N, C-alpha and C positions, 0 to 999 in steps of 0.2 A: 504494500500499499504506499502510495506516495504522499509525503507530508507536504501540505501547501505552504508556500513561502509567504509569510505575513510578518507584520511588525513584531508579533509576539512569538515568532518561531524559536523553539528551543531544541529541536531535533534536526539532524542532517536530513536532506531530502534524498529519497531513493530515486534518483534521476538517471542512473547509468544502466543502459540496456546491455544485452549480450554482446552486440557488435562493439560498443564502447569499451567494455571490460576486456574483450579479446585484444583489441588494438592498443589499449592502454598498457596491457601486460607485455605485448610485443614491443611497443614503442619505448617503454621504460628501459628496456635492456638493449635497444639498438640506438646507440647515440655516439658520443665522442669516443667512448672506449673502443668501438669498432672502427669508425670512420677515421679517427686520428691515432688512437692508441695502438691499433693493430700494427702500425708501422714500427712501433717500439718492440712489439712482440716478435715480429718477423725478423727484425734486426738482431734480437737476442737469441732466438731459437732456430732461425732458418725455417725450412719446411716442417720441422717437427712441431711448430706452433699449432699445426692442425690437430695433432694428437693432444696437445695441451688443452685445446678448446673442447675436445671430445670428453676428456677426463673430467674437467671442471663442470661441463654441462650435465653429465650423468650424475655427478655427486649432488648438484643443486636440484636436479629433478627429484631426487629422494627427499630433499628438504622441502620442496614445494608440495609433494604429496602428503608429507607429515603435517605441514601447515594447513592444507586443505581439509584433512580429516578433523583436525582440531577446530577449525573455524566452523565446520558444519555440525560438529557435535553439540553446539549451542549457538543458535542464531542470535543470541544476545551479544555475542562477541562482535565488536565493531572492527577491531584490528587485532593483530597478533599480540600486541601488548596486553590486551584483555585476558587472553588465555594464559599468557606468561604470568600475570598477576594471580590468576585463579589457581595455578598449579605450583608456582614457585614463591609467591608472596608479593606484597606491594613493592618491595625493593626492586623486583624484576620489572614491574611496570615503569618505575622511575628510571632505572638504568637503561632498559630497552627503548623506552620512549624517547628519552633525551639523546641516547647514542644514535638511534635511527634518525632522529631529527638532524643530528650533525652529519650523519652519513649522506642523507639526501641533499643537504645543503652543500656538502663537499662535491657531490656529483654536479649539482647545478653550477657551483663555482668553476669546476673543471670545464663544464660546457661553455660558460661565458668566456673563459680563457681561450677555449678552442675557437669560439666565434671571432675573437680578436685575430687569431692566426688565419682563419679562413678569409676574413675581410681583406687581409693584405694581398690576397691573390689578385684583387681588382684595384685596391687603393693602398699601395705600399706605404704611403706617407700619412694615411689617416690615423689620428690618435686612437689608441685602443679603447679608450673609455667611451667613444661615440657609439660603435656598434654594440658594445656591452650594455650601455645604458638603454639604448633603444630596445634591445632584447628583453631586459628585465621589466621595463615599463609595459611592454607588450604582454608579457606573461602575467603580470599583475592584473592588467585590464581583463584578460581572458578569465582569470580565476575569480574576479570579483563579480562578474555578471551572474553566473549560476553554474551549478555543477554540470548541468546539461550542456552549457556553452563550452565548458572545459572538455567534457567528454567528446563533443562534436569536433572541436578543434584538434584534440589529440587523435581522434579517429582518422582525420584527413592527413595530419602530420605523419602518423605511423604508416598510413597507406602509401604515401609518397615514398617513404623510406623503403618499404617492402618492394614496391614496383621498381624503384631504382636499383635495388640489389638484384632483382630478377633480371632486369635489362643488362646489368653489368655481367651477370653470369652467362646470359645468352650471347652477348657480344664477345666475351672472353672465350667461350667454347668455339664460336665461329673462327676467331683468330687462331686458336690452337689447331683446329681442323685444317684450315688453309695454310698453316705454317707461316703466319704473318711475321715479317722481319721488320723490327723497329729501326729508326734512324741510327741507333747505337750499334746495329748489327746483330742484335739478339733475336733469335727466331723463337716464336712461341711454341712450346712443346711441353708435354707432361714429363719429359726427362729432367726438366728443371727441378723436379721434386727430389732428385738424388744426384744430379751430375755436377752440382756446385758444392762439393765437399761431402756429399751424402745426405741422407734424410736428417741426420744429427750432425750438421757441420761444425757446430761449436761444442760438441761433446755433450755428456750428460749434464754438466754444470750449465751449459748454454740452454739446454732443454728446460731445466728447472727455472732459469731466468725468465722464461715466458709466462710463468704462472701468475705473477703479481698483476700484470696488465690484463690477463685473461679473467682473473677474479673481478677486477674493476669493470671489465667489459660486461660481465654478467650482472653486475650490481644493478639492482632495479628490477630483477626478474621476479622478486617477491612483492612488487607493487600491487599486484592483485589482492594481496592480503590486507591492504589498507582501504580497499573499496567495498568491503563487506557491508558496512552500514549504509552505503549509497547505491547498492546493487539491487536491481529488480530480480525477483525470483532467484536468490543466491544459491538455493539447493540445486538448481539446474545450471545456472550460468558460471558459478565459480569452478565446479569440476571441469566444465568444458575448457575454460581458460587455462586451468592448471595442466590438464592433460595434453593440450595441443600446443600451447605457446613454447614451453622449453624445447620440445623437439623441433619446432619450426625455427626457433632461434639457432639451435645447434646446426640445423640445415643451412641457414643463411650464413652463419659464421664460417663453418668449415668449407662449404662449397665456394662461397665468395672469395675467401682468402686462398683457397686452393687454386682457383682460376687466376688470381692476381700473381701468385708465385709461378704459375706455369707460363703466363704471358711475359712477365718481367721477373727475371731471376732475383732471388731474395737479396743478392749482393747489391742490386741496384736500388733497393728500397731505402729511402731517406727516413729515419725515425722521427724527424721533425716535421714531416709533411704527411698529408693524407695519401695513403697508397691508392685510394680509389681515384682521386683527382690525378695523381701522378701517372696512373696507368694510361688514361686517355691523353695526357700531355705527352707521354713517352712515345705513344704510337702515332702521334701527329694529329689527334682529334682535338685541336685547341678549343673549338666551339663546344664540343661535348664536355670537355674538361670544365668549362665555365658553368655549364648546366649542372654537372655533378657537384661543383663547388657550391652552387646555390642550394642544391638538395642537402648537402652536408651542413650548411648553415641552418636550414630549416630543421634538420635532424637534431642539431645541438640545441636549438630553441625548444624543440619538442621535448627532449630529455630534461631540460631545465624546467619546462612547464610541468612535467610529471613530478620532478623533485620538489618544486614549490607546493604543488597540490598536496602531495603526501606528507611533506614536513608540516604543513599547516594543520593537517588532520591529527598528526602526532601531538602537536602542542595543544590542540583543542581537546583531545582525549586526556592529556595530562591535567589541563585546567579543570575539566569536569570532575576529576578525582582529587582536586586540591593539591596537585603536585607541580602546578605552574600558576602564575598570577591569574586571578579570576577574569581579568579583562580578555584573556585569550579564549574564553569559553563563549563569548558573545557572538551571536550570529547576525548577519545583515538581513535586510528584508528579503533577499534572495536565498536565504538559508545557507550561507557560506561563512566560515570563520574569518571575518574581515581583518581584525587586528592580528591574528596569527599569520595571515597571508602577507600583510605589510611587514611584519617582523622578518619572515623568511626572505622576502625580496630585498630588504635593507641589508641583511647579512650577506646574501649572495653578491650584492653590489659592492659591498666593502671587501669581501674575499676576492672577488674578481679584480678589484683595483690593486689589492696587495699582489695579486698574481702578475700584474704588469711590471712589478719591480724586479722579480726574480726570474732568471732565465730558465731555471729548472722547476718552475712553479707547477707545471702539469704533472711531472713525475712525483713531486712532493705531495700534491693534493691527492693524486690517485693512490699513492701508497697508504697514506693515512686512511683514506676511504676504504681501501681493501681490508685493512686491519680491523676497522670498526665493523664492517659488514660481516667479517668472520665471527665476531662476537655476537652480533644479532642473530645470525643464522644458527650459531651454536646454542643460543638460548632457546630458539624455536625447537630444536632437536631435543634438548634436555627437557623442555616442557612436555614434549610428546612422550618421552620415556616415562616421566612421572604420571602422565595421563594413562598410559598403558598399564601401569602398576596399580593406580588408584581406581580407575574406572574401566575395568575389563568389560563391564556390561555395555557401556557406550560404544566401545570398539566392536563388540560382537554384533550390536544392532546397527552399526554404521553401514550406509550404502556406499561409502567412499573409503573403504579400508585400505591401508597401506600394507600389502603383503610382505611378510618377513620384516616388518617395520622395526622391531627392536634391534636385531643384528645389523640391519642396514644403517640405522641411525648411529650405532656405535662405530661402524665403518666410516661413515662420513665425518663424525667427530674426530676420529683418528687422522683422517685426511686433512681436516682443518688444522689440527695440531702440527702436522707435517708442514703445512703451508707457512705457519709462523716460524718454524725452524728455517725454512728456505729463505724467508725474508731477511733473516739474520745473517745469511751467507753473503749477501751482496751489499756493497758500500752504499749504493743509491737508495736502498730500502732499509738499511740497518738503522740509520739515524732517526727516520720517522718512527720506526718500530720502538726504539728506545724512549722516544718522547711521548708516545701514545698513552702509556700507563698514567701519565699526569692527568689526562682527561678523567680517568676513573677515580683517581684520588680526589679531584675536584668534585666529581659527582657524589662520592662518598661523604665528603664534608657537607655538601649542600643537603643531602638526604637526611643527615643527622639533625639538621635544622628544621626540615619540613615534616619529618615523620609524625610529629605530634598532630599537625593539621591533617595528615592522612588518617590517623587513628581516630580523630575527633572532628568529623565534618561540621562545617558551618551550618547551623539550622536555618539560616536565612536563604541558603542557596537551594 
């Protein structure tokens, strides 16, 4: 049932249909991490980056299925922070809510940093703050209208991304079949998967080096878990989104990057540029490269749009449980958390501005984001394990059970632990890893201050 948007609205509106949820889930995980960050992954791992994406994608599919079973076990859950609190305690709501909020804003910040990079394709001298500010203001405007406006915009944004990737795959396959030779003398061929130093050209260490950017690239795959309170017929639409989207994204990532590596040898990929734009530039399709660059900008805007949307819902959920200032629980006449949206956009704008100062800002932001996402995903899995132990009846009656859920969750948790170890091996990711615990120390201190409010709700609210 859809809540009408009125001046006295106190509940989020169920205005997202199945097509909105499907494309939001796809669009959230197809953004700067793929269009720009994949160049970093290819540079680090060579062709073996394809296997990296397969492994990460399969592990996250398990997490998604666990999240889906938990969300549908109680339709009162608005987001995954609700079931985390239910099974792990209010501390989990606080830590997951605020950490995921920071995760989403770090994605959005990386996206606006990416937009600055893409804009230089046409306007090398344009100050970076100009396209960044335009993008943030545009995203804020979309989100303030109504959730249906956000859903509709994200639907078309994501559709453009999907169609673009499909076109790139088709064009790339044609180039491979005809044996196209670029101006650099490189002939498109599947042999590029192994003839430039083998499938693992940088060895096992190089293979491991691709995991950080792959984790960041899939960050946002769980966005469907923040739409539960605004989804029509969640029992039908959420399983569809969860079942289909991860496999589709895996398809897009692996096949698209496979085509890129076959057309342009991995040694020709510049980690500071989008390999998608570079492919068309390299083969001499300058006009097409401009079109792809425009799509890449829209893709980054779309991912920032999803990040702002979901981060505002996290703050809204925290405010309704007295773990954030009450002002962020206020909804506008169109049933959206206006103050929470403004907060998210201001922080994205500030973070993006800081990103203009540091040359390695993209790597820094994506590493911190990856670490925090590993924490959030781990809490989802731990909550599932507790749910299985405490409520076997709900699992038995579920129409969306995760088969072999307990051993699979332990396997994925072990994988996440291994990822933290891998991040410690590389200098570019070690420093952000060492600084990230400071975030949890700060959260712990703040939680000690607010937990009395959590335990004793304000009767006026």
